[in-house]
DRENVEX-460404 format. One line per field, with one value per atom (N, C-alpha, C): residue number from 1; residue in one letter; x, y, z. Coordinates in steps of 0.2 Angstrom, whole numbers. Atoms other than C-alpha are relative to their C-alpha. Last residue first. Layout:
# residues N
i: (NUM, ...) .
aa: (a, ...) .
x: (X, ...) .
y: (Y, ...) .
z: (Z, ...) .
# end
This chain:
# residues 307
i: (307, 307, 307, 306, 306, 306, 305, 305, 305, 304, 304, 304, 303, 303, 303, 302, 302, 302, 301, 301, 301, 300, 300, 300, 299, 299, 299, 298, 298, 298, 297, 297, 297, 296, 296, 296, 295, 295, 295, 294, 294, 294, 293, 293, 293, 292, 292, 292, 291, 291, 291, 290, 290, 290, 289, 289, 289, 288, 288, 288, 287, 287, 287, 286, 286, 286, 285, 285, 285, 284, 284, 284, 283, 283, 283, 282, 282, 282, 281, 281, 281, 280, 280, 280, 279, 279, 279, 278, 278, 278, 277, 277, 277, 276, 276, 276, 275, 275, 275, 274, 274, 274, 273, 273, 273, 272, 272, 272, 271, 271, 271, 270, 270, 270, 269, 269, 269, 268, 268, 268, 267, 267, 267, 266, 266, 266, 265, 265, 265, 264, 264, 264, 263, 263, 263, 262, 262, 262, 261, 261, 261, 260, 260, 260, 259, 259, 259, 258, 258, 258, 257, 257, 257, 256, 256, 256, 255, 255, 255, 254, 254, 254, 253, 253, 253, 252, 252, 252, 251, 251, 251, 250, 250, 250, 249, 249, 249, 248, 248, 248, 247, 247, 247, 246, 246, 246, 245, 245, 245, 244, 244, 244, 243, 243, 243, 242, 242, 242, 241, 241, 241, 240, 240, 240, 239, 239, 239, 238, 238, 238, 237, 237, 237, 236, 236, 236, 235, 235, 235, 234, 234, 234, 233, 233, 233, 232, 232, 232, 231, 231, 231, 230, 230, 230, 229, 229, 229, 228, 228, 228, 227, 227, 227, 226, 226, 226, 225, 225, 225, 224, 224, 224, 223, 223, 223, 222, 222, 222, 221, 221, 221, 220, 220, 220, 219, 219, 219, 218, 218, 218, 217, 217, 217, 216, 216, 216, 215, 215, 215, 214, 214, 214, 213, 213, 213, 212, 212, 212, 211, 211, 211, 210, 210, 210, 209, 209, 209, 208, 208, 208, 207, 207, 207, 206, 206, 206, 205, 205, 205, 204, 204, 204, 203, 203, 203, 202, 202, 202, 201, 201, 201, 200, 200, 200, 199, 199, 199, 198, 198, 198, 197, 197, 197, 196, 196, 196, 195, 195, 195, 194, 194, 194, 193, 193, 193, 192, 192, 192, 191, 191, 191, 190, 190, 190, 189, 189, 189, 188, 188, 188, 187, 187, 187, 186, 186, 186, 185, 185, 185, 184, 184, 184, 183, 183, 183, 182, 182, 182, 181, 181, 181, 180, 180, 180, 179, 179, 179, 178, 178, 178, 177, 177, 177, 176, 176, 176, 175, 175, 175, 174, 174, 174, 173, 173, 173, 172, 172, 172, 171, 171, 171, 170, 170, 170, 169, 169, 169, 168, 168, 168, 167, 167, 167, 166, 166, 166, 165, 165, 165, 164, 164, 164, 163, 163, 163, 162, 162, 162, 161, 161, 161, 160, 160, 160, 159, 159, 159, 158, 158, 158, 157, 157, 157, 156, 156, 156, 155, 155, 155, 154, 154, 154, 153, 153, 153, 152, 152, 152, 151, 151, 151, 150, 150, 150, 149, 149, 149, 148, 148, 148, 147, 147, 147, 146, 146, 146, 145, 145, 145, 144, 144, 144, 143, 143, 143, 142, 142, 142, 141, 141, 141, 140, 140, 140, 139, 139, 139, 138, 138, 138, 137, 137, 137, 136, 136, 136, 135, 135, 135, 134, 134, 134, 133, 133, 133, 132, 132, 132, 131, 131, 131, 130, 130, 130, 129, 129, 129, 128, 128, 128, 127, 127, 127, 126, 126, 126, 125, 125, 125, 124, 124, 124, 123, 123, 123, 122, 122, 122, 121, 121, 121, 120, 120, 120, 119, 119, 119, 118, 118, 118, 117, 117, 117, 116, 116, 116, 115, 115, 115, 114, 114, 114, 113, 113, 113, 112, 112, 112, 111, 111, 111, 110, 110, 110, 109, 109, 109, 108, 108, 108, 107, 107, 107, 106, 106, 106, 105, 105, 105, 104, 104, 104, 103, 103, 103, 102, 102, 102, 101, 101, 101, 100, 100, 100, 99, 99, 99, 98, 98, 98, 97, 97, 97, 96, 96, 96, 95, 95, 95, 94, 94, 94, 93, 93, 93, 92, 92, 92, 91, 91, 91, 90, 90, 90, 89, 89, 89, 88, 88, 88, 87, 87, 87, 86, 86, 86, 85, 85, 85, 84, 84, 84, 83, 83, 83, 82, 82, 82, 81, 81, 81, 80, 80, 80, 79, 79, 79, 78, 78, 78, 77, 77, 77, 76, 76, 76, 75, 75, 75, 74, 74, 74, 73, 73, 73, 72, 72, 72, 71, 71, 71, 70, 70, 70, 69, 69, 69, 68, 68, 68, 67, 67, 67, 66, 66, 66, 65, 65, 65, 64, 64, 64, 63, 63, 63, 62, 62, 62, 61, 61, 61, 60, 60, 60, 59, 59, 59, 58, 58, 58, 57, 57, 57, 56, 56, 56, 55, 55, 55, 54, 54, 54, 53, 53, 53, 52, 52, 52, 51, 51, 51, 50, 50, 50, 49, 49, 49, 48, 48, 48, 47, 47, 47, 46, 46, 46, 45, 45, 45, 44, 44, 44, 43, 43, 43, 42, 42, 42, 41, 41, 41, 40, 40, 40, 39, 39, 39, 38, 38, 38, 37, 37, 37, 36, 36, 36, 35, 35, 35, 34, 34, 34, 33, 33, 33, 32, 32, 32, 31, 31, 31, 30, 30, 30, 29, 29, 29, 28, 28, 28, 27, 27, 27, 26, 26, 26, 25, 25, 25, 24, 24, 24, 23, 23, 23, 22, 22, 22, 21, 21, 21, 20, 20, 20, 19, 19, 19, 18, 18, 18, 17, 17, 17, 16, 16, 16, 15, 15, 15, 14, 14, 14, 13, 13, 13, 12, 12, 12, 11, 11, 11, 10, 10, 10, 9, 9, 9, 8, 8, 8, 7, 7, 7, 6, 6, 6, 5, 5, 5, 4, 4, 4, 3, 3, 3, 2, 2, 2, 1, 1, 1) .
aa: (x, x, x, x, x, x, x, x, x, x, x, x, x, x, x, x, x, x, x, x, x, x, x, x, x, x, x, x, x, x, x, x, x, x, x, x, x, x, x, x, x, x, x, x, x, x, x, x, x, x, x, x, x, x, x, x, x, x, x, x, x, x, x, x, x, x, x, x, x, x, x, x, x, x, x, x, x, x, x, x, x, x, x, x, x, x, x, x, x, x, x, x, x, x, x, x, x, x, x, x, x, x, x, x, x, x, x, x, x, x, x, x, x, x, x, x, x, x, x, x, x, x, x, x, x, x, x, x, x, x, x, x, x, x, x, x, x, x, x, x, x, x, x, x, x, x, x, x, x, x, x, x, x, x, x, x, x, x, x, x, x, x, x, x, x, x, x, x, x, x, x, x, x, x, x, x, x, x, x, x, x, x, x, x, x, x, x, x, x, x, x, x, x, x, x, x, x, x, x, x, x, x, x, x, x, x, x, x, x, x, x, x, x, x, x, x, x, x, x, x, x, x, x, x, x, x, x, x, x, x, x, x, x, x, x, x, x, x, x, x, x, x, x, x, x, x, x, x, x, x, x, x, x, x, x, x, x, x, x, x, x, x, x, x, x, x, x, x, x, x, x, x, x, x, x, x, x, x, x, x, x, x, x, x, x, x, x, x, x, x, x, x, x, x, x, x, x, x, x, x, x, x, x, x, x, x, x, x, x, x, x, x, x, x, x, x, x, x, x, x, x, x, x, x, x, x, x, x, x, x, x, x, x, x, x, x, x, x, x, x, x, x, x, x, x, x, x, x, x, x, x, x, x, x, x, x, x, x, x, x, x, x, x, x, x, x, x, x, x, x, x, x, x, x, x, x, x, x, x, x, x, x, x, x, x, x, x, x, x, x, x, x, x, x, x, x, x, x, x, x, x, x, x, x, x, x, x, x, x, x, x, x, x, x, x, x, x, x, x, x, x, x, x, x, x, x, x, x, x, x, x, x, x, x, x, x, x, x, x, x, x, x, x, x, x, x, x, x, x, x, x, x, x, x, x, x, x, x, x, x, x, x, x, x, x, x, x, x, x, x, x, x, x, x, x, x, x, x, x, x, x, x, x, x, x, x, x, x, x, x, x, x, x, x, x, x, x, x, x, x, x, x, x, x, x, x, x, x, x, x, x, x, x, x, x, x, x, x, x, x, x, x, x, x, x, x, x, x, x, x, x, x, x, x, x, x, x, x, x, x, x, x, x, x, x, x, x, x, x, x, x, x, x, x, x, x, x, x, x, x, x, x, x, x, x, x, x, x, x, x, x, x, x, x, x, x, x, x, x, x, x, x, x, x, x, x, x, x, x, x, x, x, x, x, x, x, x, x, x, x, x, x, x, x, x, x, x, x, x, x, x, x, x, x, x, x, x, x, x, x, x, x, x, x, x, x, x, x, x, x, x, x, x, x, x, x, x, x, x, x, x, x, x, x, x, x, x, x, x, x, x, x, x, x, x, x, x, x, x, x, x, x, x, x, x, x, x, x, x, x, x, x, x, x, x, x, x, x, x, x, x, x, x, x, x, x, x, x, x, x, x, x, x, x, x, x, x, x, x, x, x, x, x, x, x, x, x, x, x, x, x, x, x, x, x, x, x, x, x, x, x, x, x, x, x, x, x, x, x, x, x, x, x, x, x, x, x, x, x, x, x, x, x, x, x, x, x, x, x, x, x, x, x, x, x, x, x, x, x, x, x, x, x, x, x, x, x, x, x, x, x, x, x, x, x, x, x, x, x, x, x, x, x, x, x, x, x, x, x, x, x, x, x, x, x, x, x, x, x, x, x, x, x, x, x, x, x, x, x, x, x, x, x, x, x, x, x, x, x, x, x, x, x, x, x, x, x, x, x, x, x, x, x, x, x, x, x, x, x, x, x, x, x, x, x, x, x, x, x, x, x, x, x, x, x, x, x, x, x, x, x, x, x, x, x, x, x, x, x, x, x, x, x, x, x, x, x, x, x, x, x, x, x, x, x, x, x, x, x, x, x, x, x, x, x, x, x, x, x, x, x, x, x, x, x, x, x, x, x, x, x, x, x, x, x, x, x, x, x, x, x) .
x: (-6, 534, 6, -2, 519, 7, -6, 513, 2, -5, 495, 6, -4, 484, 5, -7, 469, 4, -4, 451, 7, -6, 441, 4, -6, 423, 6, -6, 407, 5, 2, 389, 6, 6, 391, -1, 4, 408, -5, 7, 418, -3, 4, 437, -7, -3, 451, -4, 4, 442, 3, 6, 456, -4, 5, 471, -6, 7, 484, -4, 4, 502, -7, 2, 508, -4, -6, 518, -2, -5, 505, 6, -3, 492, 5, -5, 486, 4, -5, 475, 6, -4, 467, 5, -7, 463, 3, -3, 446, 8, 0, 440, 4, -6, 444, 1, -7, 434, 5, -2, 419, 7, -2, 419, 2, -7, 419, 2, -4, 404, 7, 2, 391, 4, -1, 400, -2, 5, 401, 1, 3, 418, -6, 6, 425, -4, 6, 442, -5, 5, 457, -6, 6, 473, -5, 5, 489, -7, 7, 504, -4, 2, 521, -7, 0, 528, -3, 1, 533, 0, -6, 531, -1, -1, 514, 6, -4, 514, 1, -6, 509, 4, -4, 495, 7, -1, 487, 5, -4, 489, 2, -7, 482, 5, -4, 468, 6, -7, 463, 4, -3, 447, 8, -1, 442, 4, -5, 445, 1, -6, 435, 6, -1, 420, 7, -2, 422, 1, 6, 423, 1, 4, 437, -7, 7, 448, -4, 4, 465, -7, 7, 480, -4, 5, 497, -7, 7, 511, -4, 1, 529, -7, 1, 528, 0, 5, 536, -1, 1, 535, 6, -5, 538, 0, -2, 523, 6, -2, 520, 2, -6, 509, 2, -5, 494, 7, 1, 481, 6, 7, 486, 1, 0, 500, -7, 7, 502, 0, 0, 519, -7, 2, 517, 1, -2, 527, -3, -3, 518, 2, -7, 514, 3, -2, 495, 8, 3, 490, 2, -4, 503, -3, -7, 496, 4, 1, 478, 7, 1, 483, -1, -6, 491, -1, -5, 476, 7, 2, 464, 5, -1, 473, -1, -7, 473, 2, -3, 455, 8, 2, 450, 3, -5, 460, -2, 4, 450, 5, 2, 460, -4, 8, 468, -1, 3, 485, -7, 7, 495, -2, 2, 514, -8, 7, 522, -3, 2, 540, -7, -5, 547, -2, -1, 532, 5, -7, 533, 2, -2, 515, 8, -1, 513, 2, -6, 517, 1, -6, 505, 6, -1, 491, 6, -2, 493, 2, -7, 492, 3, -4, 476, 8, 0, 468, 5, -7, 473, 1, -2, 456, 7, 6, 452, 4, -1, 467, -5, 6, 462, -1, 3, 477, -7, 7, 487, -3, 4, 505, -7, 8, 517, -3, 4, 536, -7, -4, 549, -5, 0, 538, 3, 5, 543, 0, -2, 553, -5, -6, 549, 3, -6, 532, 6, -1, 516, 7, -3, 516, 2, -7, 514, 3, -5, 501, 6, -2, 491, 5, -4, 490, 3, -6, 484, 5, -4, 471, 7, -2, 464, 5, -4, 464, 3, -6, 456, 6, -3, 442, 7, -2, 439, 3, -6, 439, 3, -5, 426, 7, -3, 416, 5, 3, 413, 4, 7, 417, -3, 0, 436, -7, -1, 435, 1, -5, 438, 1, 2, 430, 6, -3, 435, -2, 3, 423, 4, -1, 426, -3, 4, 425, 0, 7, 439, -4, 3, 453, -6, 5, 466, -3, 1, 475, -6, 6, 481, 0, 0, 492, -6, 3, 494, 1, -3, 505, -3, -6, 503, 3, -5, 490, 7, -3, 481, 5, -4, 480, 2, -7, 474, 4, -2, 458, 7, -1, 457, 1, -7, 450, 0, 0, 436, 7, 4, 434, -1, -4, 449, -4, -1, 440, 3, 6, 443, 1, 1, 454, -6, 6, 461, 0, 1, 474, -7, -6, 481, 0, -4, 470, 6, -3, 457, 3, -1, 454, 4, -6, 446, 0, -1, 434, 6, -7, 429, -1, -3, 411, 6, -6, 405, 4, 0, 387, 6, 3, 388, 0, -6, 399, -2, -5, 385, 5, 4, 372, 5, 0, 385, -3, -7, 388, 0, -1, 369, 7, -7, 366, 2, -4, 347, 7, -7, 333, 5, -2, 317, 7, -7, 311, 2, -4, 292, 7, -3, 285, 4, -4, 272, 3, 0, 265, 5, -7, 260, -1, 0, 245, 7, -4, 244, 1, 4, 229, 4, 5, 239, -4, 0, 255, -6, 1, 253, 0, 7, 251, -1, 1, 269, -7, -5, 273, -1, 2, 256, 5, 5, 259, -2, -3, 276, -6, -4, 268, 3, 5, 254, 4, 2, 268, -5, -5, 277, -3, 0, 261, 5, 6, 258, 0, 0, 276, -6, 6, 277, -1, 4, 295, -6, 5, 303, -5, 5, 310, -5, -2, 319, -5, 2, 312, 3, -2, 319, -1, -1, 310, 1, 0, 310, 3, -3, 305, 0, 3, 301, 4, -5, 303, -3, 3, 292, 5, 7, 297, -4, 3, 315, -7, 3, 322, -3, -2, 333, -3, 6, 333, 3, 6, 344, -6, 5, 359, -7, 6, 372, -4, 5, 390, -7, -1, 405, -5, -2, 405, 2, -7, 395, 2, -2, 377, 8, -7, 368, 2, -2, 350, 8, -6, 344, 1, -3, 326, 6, -6, 318, 3, 0, 302, 5, -2, 306, 0, 6, 307, 1, 0, 323, -7, -6, 320, -1, 0, 303, 6, 6, 301, -1, 5, 318, -5, -2, 326, -5, 4, 326, 3, -3, 333, -5, 5, 329, 4, -2, 338, -5, -7, 336, 3, -1, 320, 8, -3, 319, 1, 5, 308, 2, 1, 323, -6, -6, 327, -1, 0, 310, 5, 5, 311, -1, -3, 328, -6, -4, 321, 3, 5, 306, 5, 4, 318, -4, -5, 330, -4, -2, 315, 5, -4, 308, 2, -7, 302, 5, -2, 285, 8, -3, 281, 2, 2, 279, 3, -2, 280, -3, 5, 279, 3, -1, 287, -5, 6, 288, 2, -1, 300, -6, 5, 299, 3, 0, 312, -6) .
y: (2, 416, 3, 5, 427, -3, -1, 438, -7, 5, 434, 1, 2, 449, -5, -1, 455, -2, -5, 455, 0, -2, 441, 4, 0, 441, 1, -3, 437, -1, -7, 432, 5, -2, 414, 8, 6, 412, 3, -2, 422, -6, 6, 421, 3, 7, 432, -6, 5, 448, -7, 2, 460, -5, 3, 470, -2, -2, 474, -4, 3, 470, 1, 7, 482, -2, 4, 498, -7, 1, 507, -4, 7, 502, 0, 1, 518, -6, -5, 525, -1, 0, 508, 6, 2, 506, 1, -3, 515, -1, -7, 510, 4, 0, 491, 8, 2, 493, 1, -6, 502, -1, -6, 488, 6, 1, 474, 6, -6, 481, -1, -6, 470, 6, 0, 454, 7, 3, 458, 1, -5, 462, -4, -3, 454, 5, 4, 451, 3, -3, 460, -4, 4, 452, 4, -3, 462, -3, 2, 454, 3, 4, 462, -2, 7, 469, -5, 0, 485, -7, -1, 481, 1, 6, 482, 2, 5, 494, -6, -2, 509, -5, -1, 500, 2, 7, 495, 0, 3, 513, -7, -3, 522, -4, 1, 509, 4, 2, 510, -1, -5, 520, -2, -7, 510, 5, 2, 493, 7, -1, 501, -2, -7, 503, 1, -4, 486, 7, -2, 475, 6, -4, 466, 1, 3, 452, 4, -4, 462, -3, 3, 453, 4, -3, 461, -3, 2, 450, 4, 4, 455, -2, 7, 468, -3, 3, 486, -8, 4, 491, 0, -2, 496, -5, 5, 496, 2, -3, 508, -7, 2, 501, 2, -5, 511, -2, -6, 501, 5, -3, 484, 7, -7, 473, 3, -3, 454, 7, -6, 447, 4, -5, 429, 6, -7, 414, 5, -4, 397, 7, 1, 383, 4, 4, 382, 0, 7, 386, -4, 5, 400, -7, 1, 408, -5, 5, 406, -2, 7, 415, -5, 2, 430, -7, 2, 431, -3, 6, 431, -3, 6, 444, -6, 0, 456, -6, 4, 451, 0, 7, 456, -4, 3, 473, -8, 3, 477, -3, -5, 488, -2, -1, 474, 5, -6, 470, 0, -1, 455, 6, -5, 453, 0, -2, 438, 5, -6, 436, 2, 0, 419, 6, -7, 414, 2, -1, 395, 7, 1, 389, 2, 7, 387, -1, 2, 406, -8, -3, 411, -3, 4, 400, 2, 7, 408, -4, 0, 425, -6, -1, 421, 0, 6, 413, 1, 2, 427, -5, 6, 427, -1, 4, 445, -6, 7, 450, -4, 2, 467, -7, -5, 469, -1, 2, 453, 6, -5, 459, -2, 0, 446, 5, -4, 447, 0, -1, 434, 4, -7, 427, 1, -1, 409, 8, 3, 409, 2, 4, 411, -3, -3, 416, -4, -2, 406, 4, 5, 396, 2, 2, 411, -5, -6, 419, -3, -1, 403, 5, 6, 399, 0, -1, 417, -6, -5, 415, 1, 4, 399, 5, 6, 407, -3, -3, 423, -5, -3, 414, 3, 6, 403, 3, 3, 419, -6, -5, 428, -3, 0, 412, 5, -5, 411, 0, 2, 394, 5, 4, 397, -2, 7, 402, -5, 5, 420, -7, 3, 435, -5, -3, 438, -4, -6, 434, 4, -5, 416, 6, -6, 400, 4, 0, 388, 6, -7, 388, -2, 1, 373, 7, -6, 375, -1, 0, 359, 6, -6, 360, 0, -6, 344, 5, -4, 329, 7, 3, 317, 5, 0, 326, -2, -7, 332, -1, -3, 315, 7, 2, 307, 4, 6, 317, -2, 0, 331, -7, 3, 328, 0, 5, 338, -2, 6, 345, -4, 5, 357, -6, 0, 367, -6, 2, 366, 1, -5, 372, -3, 2, 359, 5, -4, 364, -2, -4, 354, 3, 5, 340, 4, 6, 352, -5, -2, 366, -5, 2, 359, 3, -2, 368, -3, -1, 360, 2, 6, 362, 2, -2, 375, -6, -5, 374, 2, 3, 357, 5, 3, 365, -3, -6, 376, -3, -3, 361, 6, 4, 351, 3, 0, 365, -4, -6, 368, 0, -1, 350, 6, 2, 351, 1, 0, 351, -2, 5, 356, 0, 2, 373, -6, 3, 375, -2, 7, 386, -2, 2, 400, -7, 7, 408, -1, 2, 426, -7, 8, 435, -2, 3, 454, -8, 6, 461, -4, 2, 472, -6, 7, 473, -3, 2, 491, -7, 1, 495, -2, -2, 494, -2, -5, 494, 2, -6, 485, 6, -3, 473, 7, -3, 468, 4, -6, 465, 4, -5, 454, 6, -4, 445, 5, -4, 441, 4, -6, 435, 5, -4, 423, 7, -4, 417, 4, 3, 413, 4, -5, 416, -3, -3, 404, 5, 5, 393, 3, 5, 407, -4, -2, 416, -5, 6, 416, 2, -3, 429, -6, 6, 424, 2, -1, 439, -7, 5, 437, 0, 3, 453, -6, 4, 457, -3, -1, 470, -3, 4, 468, 2, 6, 482, -4, 2, 497, -6, 4, 500, -3, -3, 514, -4, 5, 509, 2, 0, 523, -6, -1, 519, 0, -6, 522, 1, -6, 504, 6, 0, 493, 6, -6, 488, -1, -1, 475, 7, -7, 469, 0, -1, 453, 7, -6, 453, 1, -2, 436, 6, -7, 436, 2, -4, 420, 7, -1, 411, 5, 6, 405, 0, 4, 419, -6, 3, 428, -4, 5, 431, -3, -1, 439, -5, 3, 436, 3, -3, 444, -2, 1, 435, 2, -2, 441, -1, -2, 434, 1, 2, 430, 2, 6, 440, -1, 6, 451, -6, 3, 466, -7, -4, 476, -3, 2, 462, 4, 7, 464, -2, 0, 483, -7, -3, 483, -1, 4, 471, 2, 6, 482, -5, -2, 497, -5, -1, 488, 2, 6, 482, 0, -2, 500, -7, -1, 495, 1, -7, 488, 0, -5, 474, 6, -7, 461, 4, -4, 443, 7, -4, 433, 4, -1, 419, 5, -4, 418, 2, -5, 405, 3, -1, 394, 6, -7, 386, 1) .
z: (-2, 347, -4, 4, 345, 2, 4, 359, -4, -2, 364, -4, 6, 364, 3, -1, 375, -6, 5, 377, 2, -2, 387, -6, 4, 384, 3, -2, 393, -5, 1, 387, 3, -4, 393, 0, -3, 385, 5, -3, 373, 3, -1, 367, 4, 0, 362, 0, -4, 358, -1, 4, 351, 5, -4, 357, -4, 0, 344, 5, 6, 349, 1, -1, 363, -6, -2, 361, 1, 6, 352, 1, 0, 366, -7, -5, 373, -1, 0, 359, 4, 6, 357, 0, 0, 375, -6, -5, 376, 1, 2, 359, 6, 6, 363, -2, -3, 379, -5, -3, 370, 4, 4, 358, 3, 3, 371, -5, -2, 381, -3, 3, 372, 2, 7, 376, -3, 4, 394, -7, 5, 401, -3, -4, 417, -4, -1, 408, 5, -3, 401, 0, 0, 396, 5, -5, 392, -1, 0, 385, 5, -5, 381, -1, 3, 365, 5, 8, 374, -2, 4, 393, -7, 5, 401, -4, -3, 416, -4, -2, 406, 3, 6, 398, 1, 2, 415, -7, -5, 422, -3, 0, 407, 4, 7, 405, 0, -1, 424, -7, -5, 422, 1, 4, 407, 4, 5, 417, -5, -3, 432, -6, -2, 420, 4, 6, 411, 3, 3, 427, -5, -4, 435, -3, 1, 428, 5, -4, 425, -1, 0, 419, 4, -5, 415, -1, 1, 407, 5, 6, 404, -2, -1, 417, -6, 3, 417, 2, 7, 430, -4, 4, 449, -7, 4, 460, -5, 7, 474, -4, 2, 488, -6, -2, 494, -2, 4, 485, 1, -1, 494, -5, -2, 487, 1, 0, 486, 3, -4, 482, -1, 3, 476, 4, -3, 482, -5, 5, 479, 3, -1, 492, -6, 7, 487, -1, 0, 505, -6, -5, 506, 0, 3, 490, 5, 5, 497, -4, -3, 513, -6, -3, 503, 3, 5, 491, 4, 3, 506, -5, -5, 515, -3, -1, 500, 5, 6, 496, 1, -1, 514, -6, -4, 512, 1, -5, 496, 5, -5, 485, 6, -1, 476, 5, -3, 469, 1, 0, 464, 4, -4, 459, -1, 1, 452, 5, -4, 449, -1, -6, 442, 5, 0, 431, 6, 1, 431, 0, 7, 428, -2, 1, 446, -7, -4, 449, -1, 3, 435, 3, 6, 442, -3, -2, 459, -6, -2, 451, 3, 6, 442, 2, 4, 458, -6, 2, 470, -5, -4, 479, -2, -3, 472, 4, 0, 461, 3, -3, 456, 1, -3, 445, 2, 0, 442, 4, -4, 437, -1, 1, 430, 5, -5, 429, -3, -6, 421, 5, -2, 407, 7, -5, 403, 2, -7, 387, 5, 2, 368, 7, 0, 373, -1, 7, 368, -1, 4, 384, -7, -3, 395, -4, 0, 384, 3, 7, 381, 0, 2, 400, -7, -3, 403, -1, 4, 390, 3, 7, 398, -4, -2, 416, -7, -1, 409, 2, 6, 401, 1, 4, 417, -7, -3, 428, -5, 1, 417, 2, 7, 415, 0, 4, 434, -7, 3, 443, -5, 6, 445, -3, -2, 463, -6, 4, 460, 3, 7, 470, -3, 6, 488, -6, 1, 503, -6, -5, 503, -2, 1, 493, 6, -3, 496, -1, -2, 483, 3, -5, 480, 2, -4, 464, 5, -4, 455, 5, -5, 440, 4, 1, 429, 6, 6, 427, 0, 3, 442, -5, -5, 453, -3, -2, 438, 5, 5, 430, 2, 0, 446, -5, 3, 446, 0, 7, 459, -3, 2, 476, -7, 6, 484, -2, -2, 502, -6, -3, 499, 2, -7, 486, 4, -4, 468, 7, -6, 453, 4, -3, 440, 6, -7, 427, 3, -2, 412, 7, -5, 407, 3, 3, 399, 5, 7, 410, -3, 4, 425, -7, 7, 437, -3, 3, 454, -8, 3, 460, -3, 3, 473, -3, 4, 477, -4, 6, 485, -6, 4, 498, -6, 3, 504, -4, 5, 506, -4, 6, 515, -6, 3, 527, -6, 4, 529, -3, -1, 534, -4, 6, 534, 2, -2, 548, -7, -4, 540, 2, 2, 534, 5, -6, 536, -3, 2, 522, 7, -5, 525, -1, -1, 509, 6, -2, 506, 2, -1, 498, 2, 5, 502, 1, 3, 511, -5, -4, 523, -3, 1, 512, 5, 7, 508, 0, 1, 527, -8, 7, 530, -2, 2, 549, -7, -4, 554, -1, 3, 539, 4, 7, 546, -3, -2, 563, -5, -2, 555, 3, 6, 546, 2, 3, 562, -6, -4, 570, -3, 1, 556, 4, 6, 556, -1, 3, 575, -7, 2, 580, -4, -5, 591, -2, -3, 578, 5, -4, 569, 3, -7, 554, 4, -5, 536, 7, -7, 524, 5, -4, 505, 7, -7, 495, 3, -5, 476, 6, -5, 466, 4, -6, 451, 4, 0, 438, 5, 5, 445, -1, -2, 455, -6, -7, 454, 2, -3, 435, 7, 2, 428, 3, 3, 437, -1, -3, 438, -3, 5, 433, 4, 4, 444, -5, -4, 451, -5, -2, 440, 4, -2, 437, 2, 0, 428, 3, -2, 432, -1, -4, 423, 1, 2, 417, 5, -4, 416, -2, -2, 406, 5, 6, 396, 2, 4, 413, -6, 5, 422, -4, 1, 435, -3, 7, 433, -1, 0, 452, -7, 6, 451, 0, 7, 468, -5, 5, 486, -7, 6, 501, -5, 5, 518, -7, 7, 533, -4, 0, 552, -7, 5, 552, 0, -3, 568, -5, -4, 564, 3, -6, 559, 4, -4, 546, 7, -2, 539, 4, -4, 538, 3, -6, 530, 6, -3, 517, 6, -2, 513, 4, -6, 512, 3, -6, 500, 6, -3, 489, 6, -6, 486, 4, 2, 468, 6, -3, 472, -1, 6, 460, 3, 0, 475, -6, 6, 478, 0, 4, 494, -5, 7, 504, -3, 3, 523, -7, 5, 529, -3, 5, 545, -5, 2, 557, -6) .
# end
């Protein structure tokens, strides 16, 4: 196979990608051409919020072609469809035979939380101390968020463990709102929470969370958006994004029992103050929320009830 690589400062990257796919490209990858350089410009967007910047200042395109397609001929056809690229520099790379399954698997490394909890895919084995004395969660990467590799998930897992072990007795009821893969709900069940509920609006996430719970031999009740929930809950966790967290603030606080624990993650450090302001009028029955921890530019907000 071959790959065509080129860079552009044009902003209509989606339309360019669609054209390349329409011409027969197997895939089109678009990245920041300045990635890992001082001029790198991260783009942030969330549901319900307009994104002011639609493309990086310079985007790098990597266009994968099948073995039957002549790269130079493909490029000429592309330029015929979009004359802006008629004299554009580009590079043709040959893609050798590779074990793509192994390449993909190497991208997902296990995550260990001290000597207490280990999360990893089925093709890796946990250290012996986790098998004998810790908590092991098996999660394969899929279409639902949450494998333990992202800072937001790790922050929430750590604080969830603190919250469960800080109470006088193991919490009886827990709610995981926006459960994704179900990793937080599964961890809660393995930590001894008697009744665990998980909710997601994505049907794929609902199915994935149920399958992962079965694979990890725990019982959690997974709901879709149409199911009615009966509160309150001793612990409520939500690892989503700041805009949905603000919209869900009345619901999440209502489901948290007086004196209970509320944990919020998926929040950039610069968004912490606006989340605290959004929740402050609604949390008179919950011990004061605060930033509990920060990692890689993300924070977890919540409260850990005292013994």
